[in-house]
Each structure stands twice: as C-alpha cells, then as structure tokens.
C-alpha positions as CSV (number, residue, x, y, z in Angstrom):
1,M,127.7,106.1,61.3
2,Q,125.5,106.7,64.3
3,K,123.6,104.4,66.7
4,P,120.0,103.9,65.8
5,K,117.3,106.3,67.2
6,G,116.1,105.3,70.5
7,T,119.1,103.5,71.6
8,V,122.0,104.5,74.0
9,D,125.6,103.7,74.4
10,I,126.3,102.8,78.1
11,T,129.9,104.2,78.2
12,P,132.6,103.7,81.1
13,Q,131.5,107.0,82.6
14,T,127.9,105.8,83.2
15,I,128.2,102.2,83.7
16,R,128.7,102.5,87.3
17,G,124.9,103.2,87.9
18,W,124.2,99.9,86.1
19,H,126.4,98.0,88.4
20,Q,124.5,99.5,91.3
21,L,121.4,98.2,89.9
22,E,122.9,94.8,89.1
23,E,124.5,94.5,92.7
24,A,121.2,95.3,94.4
25,I,119.4,92.8,92.2
26,K,122.0,89.9,92.9
27,S,122.0,90.6,96.8
28,L,118.2,90.9,97.1
29,T,117.2,87.9,94.9
30,Q,119.6,85.7,96.8
31,M,117.9,86.9,100.1
32,Y,114.6,86.0,98.6
33,H,115.7,82.7,97.1
34,I,114.7,83.8,93.6
35,Q,116.6,82.1,90.8
36,E,117.7,83.8,87.5
37,I,116.3,82.6,84.1
38,R,117.5,83.8,80.8
39,T,115.3,83.5,77.4
40,P,115.9,84.6,73.9
41,V,115.6,88.3,72.9
42,F,113.4,87.1,70.2
43,E,110.4,84.7,70.0
44,T,107.9,83.5,67.5
45,T,105.3,86.3,67.1
46,E,102.4,84.4,68.5
47,V,104.2,84.3,71.9
48,F,103.6,88.1,72.3
49,H,100.3,88.5,70.4
50,R,98.8,85.6,72.3
51,S,99.8,86.9,75.7
52,V,99.9,90.8,75.6
53,G,96.8,90.9,73.3
54,E,96.4,91.1,69.7
55,L,94.8,94.6,69.8
56,S,96.9,96.1,72.7
57,D,99.1,99.1,71.9
58,I,102.3,97.1,72.2
59,V,101.2,94.7,69.4
60,T,99.6,97.2,67.1
61,K,102.0,99.9,67.3
62,E,105.2,99.0,69.1
63,T,106.6,95.7,68.3
64,Y,109.8,95.0,66.1
65,T,108.3,92.1,64.0
66,F,110.2,90.4,61.1
67,F,110.3,87.3,58.9
68,D,113.3,85.2,59.2
69,R,114.8,83.3,56.1
70,G,112.5,80.5,56.7
71,E,109.6,82.9,56.4
72,R,108.7,82.5,60.0
73,S,107.3,85.6,61.9
74,M,109.7,86.6,64.8
75,T,109.3,89.5,67.2
76,L,112.0,91.1,69.4
77,R,110.6,90.8,73.0
78,P,108.5,94.0,74.1
79,E,108.3,92.6,77.6
80,G,109.6,89.8,79.7
81,T,106.7,87.7,81.0
82,A,105.6,86.0,77.8
83,G,109.1,84.5,77.0
84,I,109.3,83.3,80.6
85,V,105.9,81.5,80.5
86,R,106.8,79.9,77.2
87,S,110.0,78.6,78.7
88,L,108.1,77.4,81.9
89,I,106.0,75.2,79.7
90,E,108.6,74.0,77.3
91,Q,111.1,73.0,80.1
92,K,108.5,71.7,82.3
93,L,109.4,74.0,85.2
94,Y,105.8,74.2,86.4
95,I,106.2,70.7,88.2
96,Q,107.0,72.7,91.2
97,P,106.6,76.2,92.4
98,Q,109.2,78.6,90.9
99,K,110.5,82.1,92.0
100,L,112.3,83.5,88.9
101,Y,113.9,86.7,87.9
102,Y,115.4,88.0,84.6
103,T,117.2,91.2,83.3
104,G,118.0,92.2,79.8
105,P,117.1,94.3,76.8
106,M,113.5,94.9,75.5
107,F,112.3,96.4,72.2
108,R,109.5,98.7,71.4
109,Y,109.1,101.2,68.6
110,E,108.3,104.1,70.9
111,R,108.9,108.0,70.8
112,P,112.1,108.3,72.6
113,Q,112.3,110.6,75.7
114,A,114.0,110.7,79.0
115,G,113.5,107.3,80.5
116,R,112.1,105.7,77.5
117,Q,114.0,104.2,74.6
118,R,113.5,101.9,71.7
119,Q,116.0,99.5,73.1
120,F,115.5,99.5,77.0
121,H,116.2,97.2,79.8
122,Q,113.9,95.5,82.4
123,F,114.3,93.6,85.6
124,G,111.5,91.4,86.5
125,V,110.5,88.9,89.1
126,E,107.8,86.1,88.4
127,Y,106.3,83.8,90.9
128,F,104.7,80.4,89.6
129,G,102.7,78.3,91.7
130,Y,101.8,80.7,94.3
131,E,98.3,81.7,94.6
132,D,97.8,83.4,98.1
133,A,97.6,87.0,98.9
134,A,100.9,86.7,100.8
135,S,102.7,86.0,97.5
136,D,101.3,89.2,96.1
137,A,102.4,91.2,99.1
138,E,105.9,89.6,98.9
139,I,106.2,90.6,95.2
140,V,105.3,94.2,96.2
141,A,107.7,94.1,99.4
142,F,110.4,92.9,97.1
143,A,109.9,95.7,94.6
144,V,109.9,98.6,97.2
145,T,112.8,97.0,99.2
146,W,114.9,96.9,95.9
147,L,114.1,100.5,95.4
148,E,115.0,101.5,98.9
149,L,118.2,99.6,98.8
150,L,119.1,101.7,95.8
151,G,118.5,104.9,97.8
152,I,115.3,105.7,96.1
153,H,112.7,107.2,98.4
154,D,110.5,109.7,96.5
155,Y,107.8,107.2,95.4
156,V,104.2,106.2,95.8
157,L,102.8,102.7,95.6
158,K,99.4,102.4,94.0
159,I,97.2,99.4,93.9
160,N,94.0,98.3,92.2
161,Y,92.1,94.9,92.1
162,L,90.8,93.8,88.8
163,G,89.0,90.5,90.0
164,D,89.0,87.3,88.2
165,H,88.2,86.9,84.3
166,E,84.5,87.1,85.0
167,T,84.6,90.1,87.3
168,K,87.0,91.8,84.7
169,A,84.4,91.2,81.9
170,R,81.6,92.5,84.0
171,Y,83.5,95.6,84.6
172,T,84.6,95.9,80.9
173,K,81.0,95.7,80.0
174,A,80.0,98.5,82.5
175,L,82.7,100.7,81.0
176,V,81.3,100.2,77.5
177,D,77.8,101.0,78.7
178,Y,79.1,104.2,80.4
179,F,81.2,105.5,77.7
180,T,79.2,104.5,74.6
181,P,76.5,107.3,74.9
182,I,79.3,109.9,75.3
183,K,81.8,108.3,72.7
184,A,81.7,111.5,70.4
185,T,83.3,113.5,73.5
186,L,86.3,111.0,73.9
187,S,89.7,111.5,72.3
188,K,90.4,109.4,69.1
189,D,92.7,107.1,71.1
190,N,90.0,106.6,73.7
191,Q,87.4,105.9,71.0
192,S,89.6,103.1,69.7
193,R,90.2,101.8,73.3
194,L,86.4,101.7,73.8
195,A,86.1,99.2,70.7
196,V,89.2,97.0,71.7
197,N,90.2,97.5,75.2
198,P,87.9,99.7,77.4
199,L,90.0,99.4,80.6
200,R,92.8,101.2,78.8
201,I,90.5,104.3,79.0
202,L,91.2,104.7,82.5
203,D,95.0,105.4,81.8
204,D,93.9,108.8,80.5
205,A,95.0,111.0,83.4
206,S,93.0,113.9,81.9
207,L,89.6,111.9,82.1
208,D,87.2,112.9,84.8
209,L,86.2,109.5,86.5
210,Q,83.6,111.0,88.7
211,G,80.4,109.1,88.2
212,L,82.2,106.2,86.6
213,P,81.2,102.7,87.9
214,T,84.0,101.2,90.1
215,I,85.2,97.7,89.9
216,E,85.1,97.5,93.7
217,S,81.3,97.5,93.5
218,M,81.5,94.4,91.5
219,L,83.7,92.3,93.5
220,S,82.4,89.0,95.1
221,D,82.7,88.5,98.7
222,A,85.7,86.1,98.2
223,E,87.5,88.7,96.2
224,Q,86.8,91.4,98.8
225,E,88.2,89.1,101.5
226,Y,91.4,88.5,99.4
227,L,92.0,92.3,98.8
228,Q,91.5,92.7,102.6
229,R,94.2,90.1,103.3
230,F,96.6,91.6,100.8
231,S,96.2,95.1,102.3
232,S,96.6,93.6,105.7
233,Y,100.0,92.1,104.8
234,L,101.3,95.4,103.5
235,D,100.2,97.1,106.7
236,A,102.0,94.4,108.6
237,L,105.1,95.1,106.7
238,Q,104.5,99.1,107.2
239,I,104.3,99.6,103.3
240,P,102.2,102.5,102.7
241,F,100.0,102.5,99.5
242,E,97.1,104.2,97.8
243,R,94.1,102.7,96.1
244,D,94.0,104.0,92.6
245,P,91.2,102.9,90.1
246,R,93.3,104.2,87.2
247,I,96.0,101.4,87.7
248,V,94.8,98.8,85.1
249,R,98.2,98.0,83.5
250,G,98.6,97.9,79.7
251,L,98.8,94.1,79.2
252,D,95.7,92.0,78.5
253,Y,96.7,89.0,80.9
254,Y,96.4,90.8,84.3
255,T,93.7,89.7,86.8
256,G,93.4,90.2,90.5
257,I,95.9,92.6,92.1
258,V,97.8,95.1,90.0
259,F,100.2,97.8,91.2
260,E,102.6,100.4,90.1
261,V,105.4,102.4,91.9
262,Q,105.5,106.0,90.5
263,S,108.2,108.5,91.4
264,T,107.1,111.6,93.1
265,H,110.3,113.5,92.4
266,P,109.5,116.9,90.9
267,S,112.2,116.4,88.0
268,F,110.1,113.6,86.6
269,G,107.6,114.7,83.7
270,S,104.6,112.6,82.8
271,Q,106.3,109.2,82.7
272,T,106.7,108.5,86.4
273,A,106.3,104.7,86.7
274,L,109.4,103.0,87.8
275,L,108.0,99.6,87.9
276,G,104.5,97.6,87.9
277,G,102.9,94.4,87.9
278,G,100.1,92.0,89.2
279,R,98.7,88.7,89.2
280,Y,98.1,86.8,86.0
281,D,96.6,83.3,86.9
282,Q,95.4,82.3,83.4
283,L,98.3,83.0,81.3
284,V,100.3,79.6,81.6
285,A,96.9,77.7,81.0
286,E,96.3,80.1,78.0
287,F,99.7,79.1,76.6
288,G,98.8,75.3,76.7
289,G,100.3,74.5,80.1
290,P,98.5,73.5,83.4
291,Q,96.4,75.8,85.4
292,T,99.1,77.7,87.3
293,P,98.7,80.8,89.5
294,A,101.3,83.5,88.8
295,V,102.3,87.1,89.9
296,G,105.1,89.3,89.0
297,F,106.5,92.8,88.2
298,A,108.9,94.5,85.9
299,A,111.0,97.4,86.3
300,G,112.3,99.9,83.7
301,L,116.0,100.2,84.6
302,E,116.6,103.5,82.6
303,R,113.6,105.0,84.6
304,V,115.0,103.7,87.8
305,L,118.5,105.1,86.9
306,L,116.8,108.6,86.3
307,A,115.3,108.3,89.7
308,M,118.6,107.5,91.2
309,E,120.1,110.5,89.5
310,Y,117.3,112.9,90.4
311,E,117.8,111.8,94.1
312,G,121.6,112.0,94.1
313,V,122.3,108.4,95.0
314,L,124.2,107.4,91.9
315,E,127.8,106.5,92.7
316,P,130.6,108.3,90.8
317,P,132.7,106.2,88.4
318,K,135.7,104.6,90.0
319,D,139.1,105.3,88.7
320,G,140.6,102.0,89.8
321,I,144.2,102.8,89.4
322,D,146.1,102.1,92.5
323,V,149.7,101.9,91.3
324,A,151.4,103.3,88.1
325,V,154.7,101.8,87.0
326,C,157.2,104.5,85.6
327,F,160.1,103.4,83.3
328,M,162.8,104.4,80.9
329,P,163.0,102.9,77.5
330,E,165.9,100.5,78.3
331,T,163.9,99.2,81.3
332,A,160.6,98.5,79.4
333,T,160.9,94.8,79.4
334,D,161.4,94.7,83.2
335,A,158.7,97.2,83.8
336,F,156.3,95.0,81.8
337,R,157.2,92.0,83.6
C-alpha cells in the first residue's frame, strides 16, 4: 500500500522544519496577543460554497465533498476562514473584538507539484471587529515579521485595493464591458471566468493589462483616503510594497485591501505565493451574524518550508542522544533501571 497521490509523510528527518514554523508561530502570536482556535477539518458543504463562491475554482473543481450516512453533504475544508466565521457566530465570539489564529491540514483536489499538495497545511490569522486601516497594516506587519523570523528575506509584498461591494461590482462590470468584445481571443479558462468571476481574469500573468480600466479610478474619496492611511502605516513600519492590480485573490469574500507575499528566490517556479489575504467585512453578516469587520491572511506551510530550504535556513535534524548506557547481559536489569 502507498500513500494517496498528493499527500506527504512528514518523517523524523523532515520534522525539524515544521517545528521551526510552529515555534515561530507560537512566539509571534503571543507577542501580538492572538489566540488559537481549532475547528473541524470538515464542515457542511454550504459553509464553503456560501463563503468561497458557488462558481469559484475551489468549489467547482477542487473540493473533497461527500455524503455521510445521514445523507448530509460534507466537505473537507479547502481553506480556514469559512470555518472560523461559522464558529465565531455559533459560539457568539463576536460580542467583543477577536484576534485568532489557526493551523492545520486543508484539502483540495489539485495537480500535485512542488509546494502544492492535495492535503496541505495552512497557518492563518483572522481579526474580527477591527475596521481601521491600522488593523490591515498590523496583519501585513505580522505576516512579514513571521517570514523574517523564519529567516526568509527573498520576497516581495504586493497589495491592491478592491473597494467595497459597490466599487467591486462597478469594476466587475467594467471588466465585462472591456473583455466581452474580445472574448474570442481569450483562453477557455478566461472565457469561463468572464461569465462567472471576471476579476479572476487578472490572475492570468500572460494577459496584457495595458489599456484595461483600473479599479483605482473607481474608488471614492473615502476609499482613496483609506488606502493612503494604510500605505502610510506600512511606510512608518518601513515595510516596502508594490501596488499590483493583478492581486485580486481567488475567494469571493474579499473587499478592500488585498495582498500577497511572493517569493523572489530563483529556485521557485510559477507558484511563488507564500501567503496572502485581505479584508472581508461582509462575510460574517452573510453567514447570518451581525455586521462585523474582518481582515486576515493565510500561509501555505509547505510553500514556506520550500522558501526556507531554498534560502538555506532550515535547521538540521537533532540527534538528541546525550548519554548511551552500555551493559553486559547479566547487568541488563540494572542498566534498564
């Protein structure tokens, strides 16, 4: 028998890197006063379909969904935020602001490659009840500080601003108006995205964005001011960043600030994202909870481990043996004692 395709055994020879990740997570979350939360690895299917989007790539192509013996549809979690939001509402944690983090396995039916498995692991941080630009900047600062603590320095921080639901909807319409006349020139994937999620077309790195309308031109004065405050906080912390209109994130619930940290190490291929996230102020309300501002990020731990390996900061496995007791057969009992 062999392990399923897209899964990995974490052996004693490779576990030390995971310990490095976990130690950095524990020390930094303590410093930021972020508390751990643990939710089930499977939820009712509606939790993910409702949050991620019925027509997103994750839901249509990648989830592990099954019916249990009660004929209820269940899904292995493909990401962490939706389960956290469900728990926040069910346990009424929203009665006061929360800073939460989680770690654990996620499941997506994807083509396995370096840094991407069908069972993979994420570390995520979620802030609930915080609506100011300083909270967005703190989330970003936490993320890059964690990478630096691990010894990762070859990366770039990219940010974008999607605006609120109304701004996002106006920009989506502008993209539809732009791409519809040239639909025949788009790839099959992008033609599908045009019909269900036009923002995802911007993920296509081969696409020429010259002449494409920008979301920045559609932001209100208040949104422009918010973006400026956020940028000034990053400047104050001396965190360099790039504005990138291609950063839209693959999940439907994002509004406002979105960001990705991408490795710039030459050993990485096309999959360079180490972590990413953004603001999702409507998700708690969409789940039936009270209106609750929220912002967070998630990191793929396998991808972060690859970055540590490429940058030569993985610690070697520890032998751990300090004393060896040698004995003759007739002294075995005393030696055991």
